[in-house]
BABA-613712 format. One record per residue (C-alpha): x, y negated, z. Coordinates in steps of 0.1 Angstrom, whole numbers. Example, Ala and Ser with C-alpha at 12.3 -4.5 7.8 and 13.67 -1.06 7.14 Angstrom:
2
      xx      yy      zz
     123      45      78
     137      11      71
This chain:
353
      xx      yy      zz
     723     278     465
     707     303     441
     679     309     465
     672     271     468
     673     268     430
     648     296     426
     625     280     452
     626     247     434
     619     263     401
     589     281     416
     577     249     432
     579     231     398
     560     259     381
     533     257     408
     531     219     403
     528     224     365
     500     250     369
     480     228     393
     486     197     371
     474     215     340
     443     228     358
     435     194     371
     439     177     337
     416     203     321
     390     197     348
     393     160     344
     387     163     307
     355     182     314
     344     157     340
     350     128     316
     329     144     290
     301     152     315
     303     116     327
     298     103     292
     268     125     286
     253     118     320
     256      81     315
     240      84     281
     212     105     296
     207      80     324
     204      52     299
     176      71     281
     158      79     314
     160      43     324
     145      32     291
     118      58     295
     111      47     331
     106      11     320
      82      22     293
      62      44     317
      61      16     343
      48      -9     316
      21      16     307
      12      20     344
       9     -17     348
     -15     -18     319
     -36       9     336
     -36     -10     368
     -50     -41     351
     -78     -20     335
     -82       6     362
    -120       3     363
    -124      13     327
     -97      40     325
    -108      77     329
     -97      93     362
     -77     120     344
     -58      94     323
     -49      76     355
     -36     108     370
     -15     117     340
       0      82     339
      10      83     376
      24     118     372
      45     106     342
      58      77     363
      67     100     392
      84     124     368
     104      97     352
     115      83     385
     125     117     399
     145     125     368
     163      92     370
     171      96     407
     185     131     402
     206     119     372
     219      89     392
     229     113     420
     247     136     396
     265     106     380
     277      94     414
     290     129     422
     309     131     389
     324      96     394
     336     108     428
     351     139     413
     368     119     386
     384      95     411
     397     124     432
     411     143     402
     429     112     390
     445     107     424
     455     144     425
     470     143     390
     490     111     399
     503     129     430
     513     160     411
     531     139     384
     550     120     411
     561     153     427
     572     166     394
     592     135     386
     609     134     420
     618     171     420
     629     173     384
     651     142     386
     668     150     419
     666     187     426
     661     206     393
     690     229     385
     711     218     356
     707     249     336
     669     245     338
     671     209     327
     692     215     296
     680     249     286
     703     277     273
     689     282     239
     676     255     216
     657     277     193
     642     297     221
     630     265     237
     614     254     204
     596     287     201
     584     285     237
     572     249     231
     552     261     200
     537     290     220
     527     267     249
     512     241     225
     492     269     208
     479     282     241
     470     247     254
     451     239     222
     431     272     225
     423     263     261
     411     228     251
     389     243     224
     374     268     249
     370     241     275
     352     219     249
     329     248     239
     321     256     275
     313     220     284
     291     214     253
     272     246     259
     269     264     293
     283     236     315
     259     210     301
     230     235     303
     238     243     340
     238     206     347
     203     204     331
     192     234     352
     199     215     384
     178     186     372
     150     209     361
     150     229     393
     150     197     414
     120     183     394
     101     216     397
     106     218     435
      93     183     439
      63     190     417
      51     220     435
      32     199     461
      19     174     436
      10     193     404
      14     231     405
       6     235     368
      33     210     358
      57     227     382
      50     260     366
      56     245     331
      90     232     343
      99     267     356
      90     282     322
     112     257     305
     140     265     329
     136     302     322
     138     296     284
     169     274     288
     186     301     310
     179     327     283
     194     305     256
     225     297     278
     229     335     285
     231     342     248
     257     314     243
     278     328     271
     277     362     255
     288     346     223
     317     328     240
     328     360     257
     329     377     222
     350     348     209
     374     351     238
     382     387     232
     359     408     210
     358     444     223
     356     456     187
     391     443     181
     406     467     207
     383     496     199
     378     494     161
     406     472     148
     410     440     129
     390     447      97
     357     459     112
     359     430     137
     365     405     109
     338     419      88
     313     417     117
     324     382     125
     319     370      89
     284     385      88
     275     370     122
     288     336     111
     268     338      80
     236     346      99
     242     321     126
     250     291     105
     231     299      73
     261     296      49
     271     319      21
     301     340      33
     317     371      20
     346     394      31
     366     418       9
     396     440      16
     423     452      -9
     448     479      -2
     449     507      23
     434     497      56
     455     503      87
     459     490     123
     484     463     129
     503     454     161
     478     440     187
     493     405     188
     493     403     150
     456     413     149
     445     388     175
     465     360     158
     449     368     124
     414     369     140
     419     336     158
     431     321     125
     399     333     108
     377     318     135
     394     284     132
     394     283      94
     358     293      91
     349     268     118
     368     241     101
     350     248      68
     317     245      85
     324     214     106
     340     193      78
     312     200      53
     280     197      73
     271     165      54
     272     183      20
     239     184       0
     246     220     -10
     256     246      16
     292     257      12
     304     292       3
     332     308      23
     352     336       9
     375     357      30
     399     381      13
     423     404      32
     452     422      14
     473     451      27
     507     457      11
     536     479      21
     556     450      34
     531     423      43
     494     415      50
     477     385      36
     445     366      44
     430     341      20
     401     319      33
     385     297       6
     355     274       7
     336     253     -18
     335     222       4
     345     186      -4
     382     193       1
     409     168      12
     442     153       1
     471     175      13
     493     145      18
     470     133      45
     468     165      65
     493     153      91
     469     124     100
     440     148     109
     429     145     145
     424     182     149
     452     206     158
     437     237     144
     458     240     112
     490     229     130
     485     256     156
     478     283     130
     510     273     112
     530     274     144
     517     309     152
     524     321     117
     560     308     118
     565     325     152
     557     358     135
     581     350     106
     553     345      81
     542     315      60
     510     295      55
     499     277      24
     471     251      21
     457     243     -13
     430     216     -15
     420     184     -34
     391     160     -32
     360     177     -46
     377     211     -51
     372     228     -17
     400     243       3
     421     275       1
     443     286      30
     467     316      25
     484     333      55
     510     360      49
     527     380      76
     554     406      74
     544     440      90
     579     454      95
     588     467     130
     613     439     134
     585     414     140
     593     399     175
     567     405     202
     552     376     220
């Protein structure tokens, strides 16, 4: 009986893993479908404009210079090729979307049937309420981080790779028609690849900065703030008070993730400001605790409405801080910027994750 229960539990875990992966992939495909549909609409409009111009040339072909006619026909061919490639990509994405939805539905049905009829009672009820609550918080935090990374990868490298396919297809078709234009397309493709390579390096750094393991939290935070300042053109400063020391690895990564989220929030929610915001990061070492204070001069918000925000960033940070027996305070008001304080104990009794 125990062996059967273990097999069922393992099967359920496998289903959950596959279901989660399929749901994440579906989210990416949905986003790519939206963008591809938007791009196809633009290409269709461009094709209509080019065809109208081509019709005008045909009506006046005797008075139009030969080179202008060649340019017009090449533009029409280019527009049609781009539109055909995008339609093909859209059809493939729609097929992927349909298959993923069927797969997710199948996994959900399997999960329901197995959970309701075969799941061991101890697994259904759980043996420790507080432990289950902490596990739920950790899973939610991990899932939100995965969603953020998935969104970044889709908006950056994934979309760029999709464009590479279109550009490569166009270049290959142009080689027999217009070698100069084909060469130009290849140069554009090379430039796009270089830009995407830089973005991928940036994402790898965000995933797990090597400096965090090698040098520690403070040098990594200082470097991140400087890089953020240069990349986004905002005023940002970083100061440290107290005697610097290494913290437990999971504490350091939690603090660094919080810094990334808080600075990112400050930038995203204040992009429409007439004056560029200033972000101040202060880190304090004490004998019994460490504290990080992230302040910005943005437009601020009403604290009472924080629960209605669509983003999960602040909620996830608070959950992680509470898991580590710390506390988080948010001080903000309309027109007065925002100040977030995170304090964590550094005693050896902090539970490991």
